[in-house]
N, C-alpha and C positions, 0 to 999 in steps of 0.2 A: 596229762590228759583233765584232771583235776581243776588244776590250775585254771587252765583255756574256759572253764567251765563259768568259774565262778566271774572271770574276765567279764565274758556276754552274757551271763545275768546283772554283773555290777550296770555294764554298759545298756543295755536293756531297762534298765529300771533308773538311772538316771537320765536317760531318754524322753521316758512318759513324764518325769519330774519336770519338764522344759526343761534338759541339757542338753546337747548336740554331740558334744565333745566332751570326752572324758581327759585327756591332757591335750596339750601342742601337739604331740607327735600321732595322736586318735585324728584331731583334726588334720593335719596332712593327708594320713593315709587315709580317710572317708574320703578328702577332697580329689586326690590322686585317681579313687578307686572311678568315683562320678566320673572325673573327666576321660579317663578310660571305656566307662561305661558307653558314655555318650558318643564320643568317638569310635566306638565301634559300632552304635544304633546307626548312625548317618554313614558308617561304612557301608552298611548290609541296606538301608535302604534307597544307597544310589548305587549295590550291585544289583539292586533288584530293577534297576533300571540302564544300567548299563549291558543289559544283555540287547537290545536295540542298536547300540552305539558300534560304530566301527573303533575295534580297538586292534592291540599287539598280535592280540591270537590272529585275527583279521587278516594283518601284516603278514604271517606264517602262514595262513590259508593260500594267499596270494605268492610268496615265494615256491611251496609245496604247487602250488598249481604249476606256477612256469618251470620247475626245476623237471616236474614229471613231462611238462610236455617237450623238454628237451632228450630227456632219459627216453620216449617214443620215438622221437624224430631220428635217434642216432642208431633205436633197433630195427626200425621200418624201413628206412631209408638203400638199403640193398635190396626190396622186396622189389622198389621199381628201377633201382642202378642195375642190376642184375640183369635186364632186361635192355637196358642197351651196353652193357657192357660185351652181352655176347655174341661171338660171331653167326647171324642165321642162318640154318640150313638151307642151302641151297636146291634141294628136293621136297620143302615143308610142301611149296607150294603144288606140286603136280601129286604128291602123297594125301594133300588135304583133299581131295577131290573124290578119294577111293577111301579116305579113313571114315568109319561111323562118328566117332567119339569129336571128330574135329569137322567147323560149320565150314561151307563155302567161303572161297576170299569175297568180298566185294566187289562190286562191281570197277570200282575207281583204282583198284590194287592189282587187279589181272593185267596179266603182259608186262609184268615185273616181277623178275626173281628176287629180288634185296632192294628193300623200299630204300630211297636217301636218306631216311629221317636213321636208320639204323644200321649200322656199317658194322658194328661193333668190333672187338678189338681180340676177347680169349673164344678158344674152340672149346668151351666145356660142354661137356655132355648133360641128360636131364638128371643122369646119379651125382656125376660133380656140383650141378646145382641145387640140386635136394642136399648134398650136404653141406654145402658152405653156409646155406640157409639154416640150416637144423641144429648146425655145427655152433650158436650162439646160446643157443639153451641148456646145451653140455655145463657150458659152464656157468650159465645163470642155474641152476640146479645144483650147483656146489655150494654156493656159497650165500645161500637163503637162512642158512640156522647162524651161520657163521656173524652174518649182519648184526641178527637180532640180540647175540651174546655181546659182539664189541660195543653197540648203540647202547646196551645195559650197563655196562661199564665204563663206556669211555664217552657215551652220550650220542643221540642221535644227529646230532649238527654235526659232528666234525665226520660221521660213516659216512653220512647221506651226502656230504658238499664233497669228500674225498669220493664217494664212488661216481659223482656225476662229471667230476674233471676230469679224472682216470678216463673214464671214458671218452668222454670229448679228445682228449690226447690222443687217444689209440683211434677213435676213427678218422684224425684228420693224419695220420702214417696210413691207413687203410689201403689210400690208391697206390704207394710206395708197397706195399704189399703184398696184395693183388699183381702188381707187375711183377713181382719178384719170384714167386712162387704162388702155387696151390697149397701147398704146406703152411706156407707163411700166414698169405691170407685168413686159413682155414685157423690157425691159433692166434690171430690177432683177432678174431670173431668170440674164440673161447675166452681169451680174457676180456674181452669186452662185456661176453655174458655176467663173467665173475666181477668184474664192479661196477654194473648194474643188478647183482643180486641181492648185494646189500642194502639198496634202497628203498625197496619196499619195504623189508624191518626194521628199519629206522625210522621211517616215517609214522611205523606204526607206533614205536616207542616216545615218538615225540609228540603227535596225538594223544597220545593217553595221561601225558602230563598236560596237557594245553588246552584239551576242547573237551566241554566236559559233558555227558553221556546224552542231553537233552538236546544237543546241537551235531551231536555225532553222525545223526544218519547223511545232515545235508549238508555239515562241513565235510565228510567224509568224500561226496558226490562232489562238490566243485575240487577238492584237491583233485581227486582222482581223473575228473573232469580235463586236467591237460596231459593225460594220455589218448583223449581222443582227439584233443584241440592238435596234439604235437602228429598225431596220424594223418587229419585232416588237410595240414599244413604241407607236411612234406609230401602226403602222397601227391597232392594237388602241384608242388611248384618243383617236385624232381622229374616229371615228364615234360615241363617246360625246361628247365635245367640241362638235360641233355638235350636239348635243341641247340643251347647257345655255343659259341664257339667255347667254352668253357668245358665244355662235355661233361660225361656223367662225374669224372673227379671233385665239379664244384660240388655236389651232393654231401661228398666228406667232408669236404672244406667248411660250407659256410656253415652243417648245422655245428660239426666241431666248435668252431668257433663261437657259436653261441653257448656250449655248453660251458668255455670258459669266460665268460663274458656275464653270464650268471653266476658264475662260482665268487664271481666279487660281491656279488650284492648281497649272495647267500650269506659269505663269512662277516660280512658289515652290520648286517641287520636281524641275522636269524640266533636265537637261544635255545640252549637245553631246557629249558622251562622256566613257568612266571618269577622264579624265584632268580634267577638268573639275570632277565633282562632290565637292564640298569634303565628304562624310560617308564615302564608298565605303572598306571595307575593303581593304586591301594584298591579301589573298588573292584575293577576288574581282576585285581589279582584276590581277592577275598570271591568275587564271581565264581573264578575256575576253582579255583580250593574247597571253594563247598560244593560245589558238584560232581567234583573230582574225589575228593579226601585226601588227606597224606601216604605219600608214597616213601617203600622204607629206602631210598636211592642208595645208600652208604651201606646199606647190610646182603653181606654178599651170602644168596641163598643156593644150597645145592638143587640140582633140578630131578624133580621126580619122575624117573625115566618110565618106573615101571606103570604108574596112577595115569600118566600123558598117556602110555599106548595102550592101555584097557579105558580110555576115557570112550564111553561111546560116543558122546559129542564132538568130540574130538577126531574119531576114527569117520565119523560123519561127515564132520566140514572137507576131510581130506579127499574123501572121495567126491565129494560134491564138487572140488576145486580140481581134482584130474580133470571129471568129466567135464567140465565148464570149460577149463584152459583147452583142452584139446580139441575141439572144434573152432573157439576163437581163434586161437593161433595157427590153425592150418588157413582159415582165411584171413588172416593179416599178413600172411608171407606168400600166400600161392596165389591171392585172387588178382593184383597183376600180373602175372604169368598167364593165369584162365581167360585175363580180357584179352591179351597180343598176342594168344596162340591157339586158342579155341573159337574165340569172338572176332579176333581179328581188328581190335580196336589201336589206332594210335598212339604213339607215345605220352601226347596230350591229352586227347581223350582217353586214354590208359588212366592217368595219373588221377584226375577229375573225377573218373568215377571210380576210382579203386578207393579218397577219401568220400565220396557222396557216406556211405554206408556208417562209418565213424562219426560224422557228423549227426547224421537219425538218431545214433545212440548216444551223443551228448544230449542232444536237445530232450529227446526221449526221456531219458535218467536225472535229468533236472526238474521235469513235469511232473515225471512219477514218485521223486521222495518229497516234494513236496504232498502228492496227495498222502503219502504213506503217513509223515510227518503228521498231517491235519489230525488223518482216521484214530492215528494214536491219542492224540491229544484229545480227541472226542470219544475215546472210548470204546470205538467201534469196532478196532481189531489191536489184540494183545500185538507184545513184541516178540512172540514165538509165533502168531499167527503171520507175522509180516513178513517174519525172514521165510518160513515156509512158503508162503504164497508166491512171495520176489522169486524163489529160485524155482517155482513151477513156471514163472514167467519166463525166465532166464536161460533155463535150460530145454523145456518142450515145445516151446515157440519156433526158436532157432531151429531144431532138432527136423520139426514137419517142415521147415520152410527150406533148410539145404536137402532133403532128400525131395524136395518139387524142382530144384534147380536141371534135375535131366532131362524134367519134362518140359521144362522150356525151350528143349534144344538150341535152333536157333535165330530166335527169337531175344538179340542183347537186351532189349528195353525190360520185357518181363524177367530175362534171370538178376541182372540188376536189382529190379525190383523185391525180386524174393532172397537175395543177397542184404538189401535193406533193412529191410524185415528180421530178417536174421540176427546179423547185425545188431539193428535197433535194439532188439527186447533183451539182447544182453547186456542191458542199462541197469535193466533190475538187479542183477546181482549185487549194485552198491549197493541196496537196501537189505540183502539175504548175509550169503558166506561172507564178506567182507566184512563185516559189520564186527563177526565173530573174530578177528584179528586182533582188535583192540582191547587193552586191559581196563575196564571197568573202576 
């Protein structure tokens, strides 16, 4: 320690006498340090401007966007397909005149017991249909935690990609399973739920390495926007596909094929972190790390279950997520059936009208997230205030809107408008509870 102090004093003394280097070795050290410092300063300067550039993190956002579009396409396809798969009840038209909760048939549909657009193939009652629509979520519930832990250990790239590809394969064999037996179809839907259940946790793990906190609200909105776009495209296209010569099985084949094609691009261009990406620029890597900090990727930590389960913020997010998803997925799975059986829209109208609320949600989430980020940057709202306000918008506006749907009665346009408001407002949750899932 003393020797080092004397050496520093000697270097200081000589430098003030006009000598910049004590020995050739000192000269080399000083030159190397100066070059490194200059390089770091240049990278920091470039990192300040890289925020506005299109970089590798934006490529990942685009891949995740397209991946979630496929995930939701394969999740909601049954909601429309099941309307075309089921044989209509031959007594439904006469009963609809007496039932208080079913609207009378439009004039153009009166006089025919079974419309030519939907002859159906399976004699499933409402209870069986509900079981088939709900079986996906039993599987989805089982693998959320597993997906997060596997992504921590094996990397989000592998878990997310395998989850989507396996879901695509299961989707493509769904028509075969449905024609085999109800039991086989239920098992396929449960397995699809399990393979999709790992995708959201894997995305959150990847985002925690790739997306700086200051970009997180907007980036997450863009990523999860794939869910809305996938829903819009699927619901719109499915109504048309059921009317083609390919019939309802084409809904499963086309979107399953999309998932397989996406998987090729994913494994070619995605990486677990900036350190693993072969072509990322030094400036972008520095910018990301400066915002996120270093993660201890190779350190295996025990899960502090007691601290987690007694954490008030954690429990609040769980309660908010359960309440929010309860209403959201009820609308997502049952809306096409409601429009067909209660409001009597035909299949093409059904698909388009079922898609409109999710288009509204996507557009609203983009505008809303930009406004919230602006308010945060200006210091008008704090992060906590934005999270809380967003959940008020995302939960209470849909609650009131859904309660007003029965008031609309048989006014189909008003009912669809109220559903658009309900689903659209849920887009605010992307600036609320969804931001809590990411590691800061």
